[in-house]
MDTraj code that builds the backbone (N, CA, C; nanometers):
import mdtraj as md
import numpy as np

residues = "MET THR ASP VAL PRO ILE ARG ASP ALA PRO THR ARG ASP ALA LEU ILE ALA LEU HIS PHE GLN ASN ASP ILE CYS HIS PRO GLN GLY ARG ILE PRO PHE SER LEU ASP ARG GLY SER SER GLU ALA GLN ARG PHE LEU ASP ALA SER LYS ARG THR LEU GLU ALA ALA ARG ARG ALA GLY TRP THR ILE VAL HIS MET HIS ILE VAL PHE ALA GLU ASP TYR SER ASP LEU LEU ARG ASN CYS ARG LEU PHE LEU LYS ALA GLU ALA LEU GLY ALA LEU LYS ARG GLY SER TRP GLY SER PRO ALA VAL GLU LYS SER SER SER PRO ALA MET ALA THR ALA PRO SER GLY GLY PRO ALA TRP ARG GLY GLY SER ALA ASN LEU ARG SER SER ALA".split()
xyz = np.array([
    [-1.1798, -1.2016, -0.3711],
    [-1.0478, -1.2551, -0.3479],
    [-1.0587, -1.4069, -0.3526],
    [-0.9681, -1.4711, -0.4233],
    [-0.9719, -1.6154, -0.4346],
    [-0.8590, -1.6769, -0.3540],
    [-0.8780, -1.8024, -0.3166],
    [-0.7745, -1.8742, -0.2436],
    [-0.6591, -1.9043, -0.3364],
    [-0.5410, -1.9053, -0.2805],
    [-0.4234, -1.9430, -0.3570],
    [-0.4112, -2.0947, -0.3474],
    [-0.4128, -2.1656, -0.4616],
    [-0.4011, -2.3112, -0.4532],
    [-0.2613, -2.3522, -0.4090],
    [-0.2560, -2.4420, -0.3145],
    [-0.1278, -2.4940, -0.2667],
    [-0.1323, -2.6445, -0.2851],
    [-0.0385, -2.6934, -0.3618],
    [-0.0339, -2.8363, -0.3904],
    [0.0452, -2.9077, -0.2823],
    [0.0276, -3.0377, -0.2751],
    [0.1121, -3.1160, -0.1858],
    [0.2549, -3.1011, -0.2340],
    [0.3443, -3.0719, -0.1439],
    [0.4812, -3.0425, -0.1836],
    [0.5777, -3.0956, -0.0792],
    [0.7016, -3.1160, -0.1173],
    [0.8020, -3.1556, -0.0183],
    [0.8198, -3.0459, 0.0851],
    [0.8763, -3.0810, 0.1978],
    [0.8918, -2.9858, 0.3071],
    [0.9890, -2.8731, 0.2760],
    [1.0574, -2.8786, 0.1624],
    [1.1480, -2.7680, 0.1297],
    [1.0700, -2.6430, 0.0895],
    [0.9399, -2.6566, 0.0630],
    [0.8572, -2.5409, 0.0302],
    [0.8225, -2.4652, 0.1578],
    [0.8113, -2.3335, 0.1441],
    [0.7832, -2.2516, 0.2614],
    [0.6887, -2.1376, 0.2248],
    [0.6178, -2.0913, 0.3249],
    [0.5324, -1.9743, 0.3126],
    [0.5788, -1.8754, 0.4184],
    [0.6057, -1.7536, 0.3773],
    [0.6459, -1.6498, 0.4716],
    [0.5285, -1.5557, 0.4903],
    [0.4794, -1.5491, 0.6130],
    [0.3656, -1.4635, 0.6474],
    [0.4203, -1.3372, 0.7136],
    [0.3973, -1.2231, 0.6497],
    [0.4553, -1.0979, 0.6969],
    [0.3584, -1.0168, 0.7824],
    [0.3987, -0.9859, 0.9025],
    [0.3374, -0.8845, 0.9877],
    [0.1918, -0.9108, 1.0271],
    [0.1541, -1.0359, 1.0455],
    [0.0211, -1.0666, 1.0983],
    [0.0280, -1.0550, 1.2504],
    [0.0378, -0.9319, 1.2973],
    [0.0592, -0.9009, 1.4377],
    [-0.0596, -0.8232, 1.4937],
    [-0.0780, -0.8327, 1.6255],
    [-0.1912, -0.7668, 1.6908],
    [-0.2006, -0.6186, 1.6582],
    [-0.0907, -0.5451, 1.6709],
    [-0.0970, -0.4007, 1.6470],
    [-0.1336, -0.3661, 1.5031],
    [-0.1130, -0.4589, 1.4109],
    [-0.1398, -0.4322, 1.2700],
    [-0.2773, -0.4841, 1.2276],
    [-0.3154, -0.6038, 1.2718],
    [-0.4366, -0.6686, 1.2208],
    [-0.5525, -0.6762, 1.3193],
    [-0.5270, -0.6771, 1.4468],
    [-0.6330, -0.6935, 1.5473],
    [-0.7162, -0.5651, 1.5584],
    [-0.8476, -0.5782, 1.5817],
    [-0.9327, -0.4580, 1.5943],
    [-0.8853, -0.3582, 1.7005],
    [-0.8193, -0.4059, 1.8060],
    [-0.7692, -0.3152, 1.9094],
    [-0.6216, -0.2799, 1.8894],
    [-0.5668, -0.3118, 1.7731],
    [-0.4271, -0.2807, 1.7450],
    [-0.4026, -0.1308, 1.7417],
    [-0.2781, -0.0923, 1.7642],
    [-0.2421, 0.0494, 1.7725],
    [-0.2190, 0.1167, 1.6374],
    [-0.2134, 0.0393, 1.5300],
    [-0.1871, 0.0986, 1.3986],
    [-0.3169, 0.0944, 1.3186],
    [-0.3985, 0.1974, 1.3300],
    [-0.5324, 0.1944, 1.2704],
    [-0.5334, 0.2056, 1.1181],
    [-0.4271, 0.2569, 1.0591],
    [-0.4260, 0.2801, 0.9151],
    [-0.3736, 0.1603, 0.8369],
    [-0.3277, 0.0558, 0.9060],
    [-0.2682, -0.0576, 0.8351],
    [-0.3717, -0.1416, 0.7624],
    [-0.4932, -0.1428, 0.8137],
    [-0.5987, -0.2259, 0.7579],
    [-0.7298, -0.1652, 0.8046],
    [-0.8232, -0.1415, 0.7149],
    [-0.9548, -0.0903, 0.7556],
    [-1.0295, -0.2064, 0.8198],
    [-1.0031, -0.2265, 0.9480],
    [-1.0486, -0.3458, 1.0178],
    [-1.1993, -0.3611, 1.0238],
    [-1.2724, -0.2541, 1.0065],
    [-1.4182, -0.2617, 1.0115],
    [-1.4817, -0.3014, 0.8798],
    [-1.4023, -0.3085, 0.7750],
    [-1.4578, -0.3367, 0.6433],
    [-1.4675, -0.4863, 0.6170],
    [-1.5609, -0.5213, 0.5306],
    [-1.5735, -0.6621, 0.4923],
    [-1.4525, -0.7055, 0.4100],
    [-1.3924, -0.6123, 0.3366],
    [-1.2738, -0.6448, 0.2576],
    [-1.1581, -0.6880, 0.3476],
    [-1.1405, -0.6183, 0.4590],
    [-1.0343, -0.6552, 0.5524],
    [-1.0590, -0.7947, 0.6080],
    [-1.1823, -0.8232, 0.6437],
    [-1.2138, -0.9551, 0.6971],
    [-1.1923, -1.0637, 0.5924],
    [-1.2282, -1.0351, 0.4689],
    [-1.2045, -1.1319, 0.3609],
    [-1.0548, -1.1573, 0.3435],
    [-0.9753, -1.0508, 0.3510],
    [-0.8302, -1.0645, 0.3398],
    [-0.7751, -1.1526, 0.4518],
    [-0.8165, -1.1257, 0.5758],
    [-0.7672, -1.2039, 0.6891],
    [-0.8138, -1.3489, 0.6806],
    [-0.9390, -1.3704, 0.6396],
    [-0.9914, -1.5073, 0.6243],
    [-0.9158, -1.5825, 0.5146],
    [-0.8914, -1.5168, 0.4023],
    [-0.8175, -1.5808, 0.2928],
    [-0.6745, -1.6124, 0.3358],
    [-0.6137, -1.5228, 0.4128],
    [-0.4788, -1.5466, 0.4626],
    [-0.4769, -1.6685, 0.5539],
    [-0.5751, -1.6777, 0.6406],
    [-0.5841, -1.7917, 0.7324],
    [-0.6022, -1.9223, 0.6545],
    [-0.6879, -1.9206, 0.5535],
    [-0.7076, -2.0412, 0.4715],
    [-0.5791, -2.0801, 0.3991],
    [-0.5062, -1.9817, 0.3517],
    [-0.3796, -2.0089, 0.2838],
    [-0.2789, -2.0723, 0.3802],
    [-0.2695, -2.0180, 0.5015],
    [-0.1801, -2.0756, 0.6030],
    [-0.2210, -2.2189, 0.6363],
    [-0.3513, -2.2417, 0.6518],
    [-0.4000, -2.3767, 0.6822],
    [-0.3679, -2.4734, 0.5686],
    [-0.3846, -2.4306, 0.4441],
    [-0.3539, -2.5158, 0.3286],
    [-0.2046, -2.5477, 0.3237],
    [-0.1216, -2.4497, 0.3536],
    [0.0230, -2.4726, 0.3544],
    [0.0610, -2.5726, 0.4636],
    [-0.0016, -2.5613, 0.5805],
    [0.0246, -2.6574, 0.6885],
    [-0.0146, -2.7988, 0.6460],
    [-0.1328, -2.8109, 0.5870],
    [-0.1792, -2.9430, 0.5418],
    [-0.0839, -3.0027, 0.4389],
    [-0.0254, -2.9172, 0.3565],
    [0.0666, -2.9630, 0.2523],
    [0.2066, -2.9905, 0.3071],
    [0.2263, -2.9637, 0.4365],
    [0.3558, -2.9903, 0.4979],
    [0.4602, -2.8833, 0.4756],
    [0.4173, -2.7652, 0.4347],
    [0.5108, -2.6565, 0.4115],
    [0.5641, -2.6031, 0.5436],
    [0.6833, -2.5505, 0.5389],
    [0.7365, -2.4743, 0.6514],
    [0.6724, -2.3368, 0.6454],
    [0.6234, -2.2909, 0.7589],
    [0.5619, -2.1576, 0.7645],
    [0.6454, -2.0728, 0.8589],
    [0.6868, -1.9593, 0.8088],
    [0.7635, -1.8651, 0.8900],
    [0.6822, -1.7377, 0.9009],
    [0.6539, -1.6975, 1.0236],
    [0.5870, -1.5690, 1.0483],
    [0.6965, -1.4660, 1.0713],
    [0.6985, -1.3629, 0.9902],
    [0.7982, -1.2573, 1.0024],
    [0.7320, -1.1381, 1.0702],
    [0.7817, -1.1031, 1.1859],
    [0.7276, -0.9903, 1.2610],
    [0.8311, -0.8808, 1.2724],
    [0.7834, -0.7595, 1.2753],
    [0.8731, -0.6478, 1.3017],
    [0.8440, -0.5986, 1.4431],
    [0.9484, -0.5807, 1.5197],
    [0.9362, -0.5331, 1.6571],
    [1.0472, -0.4320, 1.6832],
    [1.0213, -0.3468, 1.7805],
    [1.1181, -0.2441, 1.8178],
    [1.1469, -0.2542, 1.9668],
    [1.2624, -0.2061, 2.0059],
    [1.2961, -0.1982, 2.1482],
    [1.1906, -0.1122, 2.2182],
    [1.1727, -0.1354, 2.3467],
    [1.0712, -0.0625, 2.4222],
    [1.0879, 0.0893, 2.4113],
    [1.2126, 0.1347, 2.4027],
    [1.2393, 0.2789, 2.3912],
    [1.2602, 0.3229, 2.2458],
    [1.2394, 0.2327, 2.1519],
    [1.2551, 0.2595, 2.0082],
    [1.3971, 0.3023, 1.9707],
    [1.4942, 0.2645, 2.0498],
    [1.6325, 0.3020, 2.0204],
    [1.6851, 0.2347, 1.8937],
    [1.6192, 0.1285, 1.8486],
    [1.6636, 0.0594, 1.7276],
    [1.5826, 0.0990, 1.6038],
    [1.4980, 0.1976, 1.6154],
    [1.4110, 0.2392, 1.5057],
    [1.4872, 0.3250, 1.4048],
    [1.4736, 0.2898, 1.2781],
    [1.5352, 0.3713, 1.1728],
    [1.4615, 0.5053, 1.1659],
    [1.5329, 0.6127, 1.1760],
    [1.4725, 0.7459, 1.1833],
    [1.4393, 0.8048, 1.0469],
    [1.4730, 0.7373, 0.9386],
    [1.4433, 0.7904, 0.8062],
    [1.3235, 0.7209, 0.7408],
    [1.2426, 0.6515, 0.8205],
    [1.1257, 0.5809, 0.7679],
    [1.0000, 0.6346, 0.8367],
    [0.9178, 0.7055, 0.7611],
    [0.7978, 0.7674, 0.8197],
    [0.7039, 0.6645, 0.8819],
    [0.6934, 0.5472, 0.8212],
    [0.6059, 0.4435, 0.8759],
    [0.6546, 0.3971, 1.0131],
    [0.7851, 0.3779, 1.0272],
    [0.8395, 0.3378, 1.1568],
    [0.8221, 0.4489, 1.2606],
    [0.8412, 0.5737, 1.2187],
    [0.8213, 0.6866, 1.3107],
    [0.6768, 0.6924, 1.3596],
    [0.5826, 0.6599, 1.2714],
    [0.4410, 0.6585, 1.3102],
    [0.4151, 0.5462, 1.4109],
    [0.4790, 0.4314, 1.3913],
    [0.4649, 0.3220, 1.4885],
    [0.5114, 0.3687, 1.6264],
    [0.6215, 0.4424, 1.6300],
    [0.6705, 0.4961, 1.7571],
    [0.5700, 0.5944, 1.8171],
    [0.5185, 0.6865, 1.7362],
    [0.4223, 0.7860, 1.7855],
    [0.2976, 0.7203, 1.8428],
    [0.2596, 0.6053, 1.7865],
    [0.1413, 0.5327, 1.8332],
    [0.1733, 0.4365, 1.9475],
    [0.3009, 0.4207, 1.9798],
    [0.3408, 0.3263, 2.0837],
    [0.3232, 0.1817, 2.0403],
    [0.3385, 0.1555, 1.9120],
    [0.3096, 0.0228, 1.8560],
    [0.4349, -0.0627, 1.8399],
    [0.4125, -0.1926, 1.8338],
    [0.5125, -0.2933, 1.7965],
    [0.6345, -0.2954, 1.8877],
    [0.6140, -0.2703, 2.0155],
    [0.7237, -0.2796, 2.1114],
    [0.7478, -0.4265, 2.1454],
    [0.8737, -0.4648, 2.1455],
    [0.9120, -0.6015, 2.1805],
    [0.8543, -0.6358, 2.3183],
    [0.7857, -0.7477, 2.3263],
    [0.7291, -0.7936, 2.4525],
    [0.5906, -0.7394, 2.4830],
    [0.5392, -0.6485, 2.4014],
    [0.4064, -0.5917, 2.4260],
    [0.2976, -0.6809, 2.3651],
    [0.1737, -0.6556, 2.3998],
    [0.0605, -0.7290, 2.3431],
    [0.0555, -0.7140, 2.1915],
    [0.0944, -0.6001, 2.1394],
    [0.0806, -0.5721, 1.9975],
    [0.1810, -0.6397, 1.9062],
    [0.2913, -0.6889, 1.9603],
    [0.3944, -0.7451, 1.8733],
    [0.3738, -0.8910, 1.8326],
    [0.3077, -0.9756, 1.9123],
    [0.2904, -1.1155, 1.8699],
    [0.1872, -1.1338, 1.7590],
    [0.1805, -1.2568, 1.7115],
    [0.0851, -1.2928, 1.6065],
    [-0.0581, -1.2689, 1.6513],
    [-0.1433, -1.2340, 1.5565],
    [-0.2846, -1.2098, 1.5844],
    [-0.3480, -1.3327, 1.6474],
    [-0.3181, -1.4490, 1.5937],
    [-0.3684, -1.5738, 1.6489],
    [-0.2503, -1.6583, 1.6906],
    [-0.2714, -1.7386, 1.7937],
    [-0.1642, -1.8275, 1.8374],
    [-0.1217, -1.9139, 1.7203],
    [0.0051, -1.9182, 1.6974],
    [0.0584, -1.9868, 1.5808],
    [0.1054, -2.1264, 1.6163],
    [0.0775, -2.2198, 1.5259],
    [0.1341, -2.3537, 1.5408],
    [0.2486, -2.3704, 1.4426],
    [0.2980, -2.2606, 1.3931],
    [0.4062, -2.2643, 1.2948],
    [0.5347, -2.3127, 1.3584],
    [0.6172, -2.3820, 1.2795],
    [0.7433, -2.4311, 1.3332],
    [0.8471, -2.3220, 1.3538],
    [0.8278, -2.2054, 1.2938],
    [0.9314, -2.1027, 1.3051],
    [0.8692, -1.9639, 1.3133],
    [0.9349, -1.8796, 1.3871],
    [0.8946, -1.7402, 1.4008],
    [1.0201, -1.6574, 1.3836],
    [1.0120, -1.5535, 1.3060],
    [1.1280, -1.4667, 1.2874],
    [1.0902, -1.3258, 1.3284],
    [1.1789, -1.2608, 1.3984],
    [1.1607, -1.1191, 1.4274],
    [1.2806, -1.0465, 1.3711],
    [1.2547, -0.9322, 1.3142],
    [1.3628, -0.8549, 1.2535],
    [1.3862, -0.7293, 1.3344],
    [1.5103, -0.6863, 1.3413],
    [1.5358, -0.5550, 1.4010],
    [1.4691, -0.4502, 1.3137],
    [1.4512, -0.3318, 1.3656],
    [1.3872, -0.2288, 1.2841],
    [1.4589, -0.2188, 1.1511],
    [1.3801, -0.2070, 1.0473],
    [1.4390, -0.2033, 0.9149],
    [1.4555, -0.3416, 0.8567],
    [1.4726, -0.4398, 0.9400],
    [1.4776, -0.5780, 0.8958],
    [1.5951, -0.6090, 0.8067],
    [1.6141, -0.7363, 0.7803],
    [1.7281, -0.7787, 0.7020],
    [1.7277, -0.7242, 0.5594],
    [1.6110, -0.7032, 0.5017],
    [1.6065, -0.6543, 0.3639],
    [1.6568, -0.5107, 0.3535],
    [1.6456, -0.4353, 0.4606],
    [1.6853, -0.2946, 0.4551],
    [1.8278, -0.2720, 0.5010],
    [1.8737, -0.3492, 0.5969],
    [2.0042, -0.3188, 0.6551],
    [2.1070, -0.4282, 0.6386],
    [2.0722, -0.5342, 0.5700],
    [2.1684, -0.6414, 0.5528],
    [2.1930, -0.7198, 0.6802],
    [2.1046, -0.7042, 0.7777],
    [2.1173, -0.7763, 0.9030],
    [2.0613, -0.9162, 0.8913],
    [2.0452, -0.9813, 1.0024],
    [1.9874, -1.1153, 1.0003],
    [1.8689, -1.1192, 1.0951],
    [1.7687, -1.1965, 1.0580],
    [1.6514, -1.2116, 1.1421],
    [1.6835, -1.3046, 1.2569],
    [1.6115, -1.2891, 1.3660],
    [1.6218, -1.3777, 1.4802],
    [1.5201, -1.4891, 1.4580],
    [1.5651, -1.6051, 1.4166],
    [1.4754, -1.7154, 1.3843],
    [1.4788, -1.8146, 1.4990],
    [1.3621, -1.8505, 1.5504],
    [1.3567, -1.9469, 1.6595],
    [1.2445, -2.0455, 1.6327],
    [1.2598, -2.1623, 1.6849],
    [1.1580, -2.2650, 1.6713],
    [1.0491, -2.2386, 1.7737],
    [0.9247, -2.2568, 1.7335],
    [0.8156, -2.2400, 1.8278],
    [0.7762, -2.3734, 1.8884],
    [0.8512, -2.4777, 1.8581],
    [0.8210, -2.6107, 1.9115],
    [0.8608, -2.6209, 2.0562],
])
top = md.Topology()
chain = top.add_chain()
for i, resn in enumerate(residues, 1):
    res = top.add_residue(resn, chain, resSeq=i)
    for name in ("N", "CA", "C"):
        top.add_atom(name, md.element.get_by_symbol(name[0]), res)
traj = md.Trajectory(xyz[None], top)
């Protein structure tokens, strides 16, 4: 896997990092099938992702971490998505739980969380907040 070159760019450029959350990427995460965390390939992927985020920060890009989270009782979970149903069965990605935040503490200027299904699926809007 090679690094993605990121040039110096005006701040209008952005990188959207999808689902780098504890339950998905961390070795103790609740979703074991999302990434073969014990493999060297998984570690290379996570390392390359981190380098890409660092390069984007150095270039002054806006970085938005997009996380998916569900209500504690999963009342907002779309019932026609097998992947979301599996997250519920595993007790994963509950809003406010250890598994829903970023794998590493983020210095990103923005964090977005989407309702189940997210804006791309339901035409909703993400909850975007500044982490400053």
